[in-house]
N, C-alpha and C positions, 0 to 999 in steps of 0.2 A: 233260314228264316223267310217266312211268307209274308211277315209284316201286315197281317190283316187278322187271321185266326188267333194267333198269339196274344192279341192285345183285346181279346174277348173272352178271355178264360174267367168263367164265373167265380171260382174257388178263389182264384188270386183277387179279384176284384172286391170280394167279401172281406178277405184278409184285410187288404189296403183301406176298406172302409172302417174295420175296427180300428186298425192304426190312426187314422184319422181322428176317430172318436177318443181314444187313450189319450191323444195329443192334445185335444181341445179343452181348455179351463174357462174360455170366455166366449162371447158372442162376436163371430168374426163374418163380415160381408165381403165375398169375393164375386167381382165381376168378371165374367167371360167376354171377351170383345167380339167374337165372331158369331154369326148366326148359324152356321155349321156347327160349332160347338154347343150352342144352344139346343139345337134339334138333336145331337148325341146324347146330350145329358137328359133331357126330357123323354126322348125314346127309351134310354135304356134305364130309366130310374134312378139316376145318379144322385139327382138333388135328394130324393127320398131315402137313399141309403145313408145321407150324412148326419150328424148328430144333430139333434133338435130338442133343446130343452130350455128352462128359463135362464138358466145360467152359463149353458155352454151349447153353443150352436154355430154350424156353418151354414150361411144362406147363399146361394148363388143367385146374383142380380144379372140381369140380362142386358147386355149391352148394345150400343147401336151399330153393331158390326155386320148389318146386312145392307149390302149397297144399294139392291132394289129398294129398300124401305127407305133409306135417307135421301134418295134422289129427289130434289124439290119438286113439289107440285108444279111451279112454273115451267121447269124443264120438261115435265111430263106433258103439260100443254103445249109447248114449244115442237115436241116430238109428234102431238097429233096433227098440229096444224102443217107440220113439214110432210109428214106421210100421207095427208090428204090433198096435197097439192098434184095436178095432172103432169106427168112427166117424170115422176118421182119413184124411185124402188127405194123402200125404206126397211133397212135390215136390223136384225135384232136378235139377241139369244131370246129364247122362249119364254123366260122368266119376266121379261118386261111387258108381255103383251095384254096381260090383264090388269096390270097397274092401274088404278083409277086417277085419271086426271079430273078436272073441274066437271067435264062434260064427256065423258065415256072413256074408253080404253083403245088400245091398238088393234084389238080384234074386232072393235065396232067399226073402227075406220076401213077395215078390211073388208067388214061385211057391206060397207057402202061402195065398194069398189076401188079402195085405195091398194096398191100394190104394195102389200107388207109382208115381207119374207122372214121366216127363221133361219138363221144361218148356224153353223158350228164353230165358225171363226170369223173373225174380220178379215182375214185374208180372202175368204170366201166372196165377200163383199166387193173386194177390189177386183176379183176375177169376173163377178157380174158387171162392175163397171166398163170392164175392157170389152165384154160381150155385147153389151148395150150402149155404145158411145152416144145414141141420141136420147139417153136417160140419164136424170141425176141419181146418183145412188149415193144413198146416206146409211152410214151404221152409227147405232146408238151405243157409245163406248161408255159403259157403265161398270164401276168397280173400285174395289181398294187396290192396293199396289199389286196385289195378285195377277189382274187381268190387264194391267197396265203396258206391260212389254209387247204383248200381242197387237194391243190398239196402236202402240207407237210403230211396231214394225209396219203395220198397214199403210200408214202415210209415208213412211220411210219409203216402202216398196212403191206406192203410189207415184211419189216425186221421182224416183229412180227410174219408172217405166214410162214416165210422161203421161200418166193418167190424169187428166184434168176434171173428169166428171164424177170424182169420187170425194167426199167429205165425213168429216167425224163429228159426230153430236156428243160433245164431252162431258161426262160427269163423273170424274175421278176424285175420290176423298182418300185422305190420309190417316192412318191410325194415331201416330204420336200426338197429333194436334188434338184429336178427339180425346184422348186420355188427358191431356193437359187441361181443356176445357172442363171435362167432367170434374176433376179434382180442383179447379179453380172455383167452382160453384159454391156459393156458401152454404147449400143444401144437400150437398153430397153425403152417400152414407158409405162410400167404398173403403175398404181396407188393404184390399190387394186386386191385383188383376192376373187372368191367364191371357196372354197375347197369342194371337193367332199365329200358327205354325207356318200355314202356306203363304201368309204375308212376309213373314220373317224369311221363308226360302227364298226370296226375291231381295228382300232390303237388308236381311241381317236383323242384329238387334243391337247394334251400336248405338242407336239413337236412344235406347230406352234407359241406359244407367242414369243420365242426367235427371230423367222424369223420376226413378224411383228415388234418388237422393233429394230431389227438391221437395217433393211430397211425403216422403218417408213411407214409401209403400211397396212391398214386395212385387215383382213382375217376373211370373214365369211362363216362359215360352212352351206351348203345349200342343200335342196333335189333336185328333179327333175320334180315336177309338176309346172306349169306356177306361181301358186301364193308363192310355195317356191322359186323359182328363182326371182321372183319380189319382195320379202320379203327380200332376200338376196342383191339385187341391191339397195334397200331402204335403209338397215342398212349400206352398204358400202359408200353411198352418203352422208348420213348423218355424218359419221365419216370424211369422207374427208372434207366436207363443215366446220367441227367444229375443223379440226386439228388435229382429233385422230387418233390413229392407235392401234386398239385392236383387239383380237380374240374374235368374237361374235358365238354362237351357234344357228342358225336359223333353226335347225333341231332336236330340243331337244326330239321328239317323237321317234327318232331313235339312236341318237347319245348322248354318253355321254362323260364327259373330260377323263376319265380312257380308254375308249373302252372296248373290250371284251379281259380280262386277260387271260382266258384259251386259246384263240387261240393265243394271243400273246406268250403264254409260249411254244405252240407247235411250233410256228415258230422260237423260240429261240433255240429250241431243235433240229430243222432238218437243219436251214439255217445259213449262215452267211453273214455279209454285203460283198459287193464287189463293184469295179468299174465296171460301166455298160456302154456300147456303146447303143446310142440312135438314131435311124435311123433319118437321117436329121439334127442331132444336133451334134452329135459327143459322146466322152467318158465324163461322170460326175462323178467324184470321189465319191465312196461310195453310189452310187445310185441304187444299185441292190443288188438281193440276189442271193447264189449259196449254192448248197447242202455243208454242212460241212464235215469235217473229219470222224466223226463218220458215214455219210450216202453217202460218196462220190462213193461207189461201185455202187450206182444206178443212178449215173451221166452219161447221154448217150453219153455227149461229150467225157468223159473219156472212155467210153466202147468201142464207134465205132471208135474213133482217126481220125476223118475226117480231112485232110489238103490238102494242094496245090490248094484251091479253089481261083478263080479269080473273083471278084464281081465288078459288073459296075451298077451303077443307069442310069436310063433314061436321056438323055441330055435333054429332052423337059419337064421332071417332075420338079416342083418347090416345091413338098411337104415338103420338109425340110424347108423352107421359112414360109409355112402354119403352121407347127408344132410349130415353134417358135414365131407365131403372127405377123411376119413381113409382111405378106401380107393376103388378104381375098382370098379363093379359086378362085373366079371368076376374080381374077387378074392375074392368072397365064395364059399366051397364050394357053397352052393345054388344060384348061378347057372346057368341053363340046364338045370339037373337036376331037383331037386325043385321049383324055382320058375322058372315059365315063365308069359308072359301068359294062357296058358289055365288054369293053375293057380298063381296068384300068392300068395306067402307074406307079401310085403309090399306097402305101397301105391308103392314106386317102381317097382315091375313092371307094375302094373296102369294107374296112372295115364298119361293120353296125353302128360305132361309129364316122367315119371319118367325118371331116368338110367338104372336098370336096363331100362327098356321100350326106352329110345334104344338101350343096346348090344345089347340082343337082336335089336330089329328091323332093326337095321344090321349085323349079324353081327359084331360087335365082342366076341370070346370069348377074347381074351387079356388078360391083366393089362399093367400098364404094364410090367414088368419082362420079362415074355415078348415083347411087342410090342417092346421094344427089343433083345432078344436076337434076334428074328426080322429084324432089319436094318432097322427104320423110318430113314429118312433125310430131311434137311430139303430144300425145294423148291429 
């Protein structure tokens, strides 16, 4: 198995789409949690292959599963303030450099002389700290559970090597509390979830059965290729049609129930659970990680004590509504006009996993209602 081309077979995809259409007798709304899944769905036209009618429909709702997108504006502004300080080397993955804060982004800080660097791993930032002991090296640790082990390893390694000039600006968020918050909202419209396979490869899916039972929703762990996603949608629809609400693993070639136990042990050693603000959503209790007391000396927020920030979101941007699944990107009045990838108003347009970027890059400029009116049909 090559684990790639086999999951992009067009004939099998069409057959699976027909199976989904034949099984669907009602209108169902399924949220894919991960932004990577959103891009795969839009790029491959999977949403357009699904049944769409007055009485029988499967609609994909795009969830808040883009870590760049949900990083709160206040933390972006703290990153900008830290990166602008003399004697600081500020390191990040490339997708954070153009995320807009209240006044600019990290690219603009770099243009004004700030030492902002793109690295491929937080461990690269530790090495920079070793090579430049006269500098303060900060890594912007953003992500869901997927990227957390590498960030945890960076501070674990820094402490073990006695590196005192390295710190982590942490913005880690957790998937299960986000599902809980979405389903606890009185105006939610979700019938089932596709869980993110890469998150579950680290954490397993042992946290999901209580959520499925509590809210009566199927949760299917899926991958990112077209057949992965169609299989996950098919399984979710079959559960919904039969009145079941179970957790299924449709990504067993990568994910186990227990997950990666050594990675989880490292996370437990370095981090502790905390309340976390999500951009466009608000504070979700116990939905993030921060460095625990044993590693607090590596916390960039504590080290730099940035305060007095005045944050302000764009009045035109409705990225918060997109992140909550309340609207599709094209339903935002600024989409494709004032807001484009070259001039983004919100993180959902600038991020490589943002729903707005997916819709723009793949030419989806119609809202769900306009798309229906244009004659979208099932496969």
